[in-house]
N, C-alpha and C positions, 0 to 999 in steps of 0.2 A: 719693759719694765711698766710695772702698773703703779700709779702714783694714786692717794688721796688729795684732793684739790678742794678747797672750799671757798666759794665765788659769793662775793657783798656786794650791795647795790648804794651807792652814796650817790647824792645832786649831781655832781660832776661825771660821773661813769662807774666803773666797777673796779674792785680789785680783790686779791685773791693770794691765799697763802697755801702751801703745802705741805701737808702732814707731816712726811716723812722726812720731809729736808728742814730743818730748823731754820730761821731767818731768809727762807727763801720768799720771795713776795712778788707779783706784778701788779700791773694796774693799764685800763685804759680808757679811754671816753665810750667804746662800745665792745660789744663784746667777742667780734674778730680782731679787734685791737688789742683787747687782751688778750686773746690765743696765740696772737705773734707774740706779744711781750711775756707771757707763759713761756713759749716753747726755748727764749732767748735766757731767762732767768732762770729755769732748770737747767737747761744745757749747760751753761756757765759756771752754775755750781757743781755739776758734776763732770763735765768735759774740758773747762776753758773755752766751749767755742757752743752755739745755741743747736739745741738740739730738734729732733724732729718729731713732733707729736701727731699722732695718727686717731680717726676719727673725728668726731661733729665738736665745734668748741664748746667746753663748759658750759652749763648754763646755772642759774643761780642756786646755790645750796652746795651741798657737798657731793662731787661727782669724783668717779675715777677715770684717769687719763692714762694712754698707751706712749710708752716714750721710747725713742731709740737713742744711740748714737748717732750725730751726723755721719754721713758716708767719707769713706778717706778718699784720698787725692788718688 
């Protein structure tokens, strides 16, 4: 699944919103921390468990991320 993420910078770090998932936001002090928080936010929104994000962490502005459900037991 592909989703559109908009990443913004603030003095304390970064925050993002997922366009296709109303109310789905994540934040982090670094882009790497934001990437982890984004996986958790998207996964909890869709499947109630953290998701797997594929590819490099998103940069500032609008980008597309690839997401998949976590592997089953």
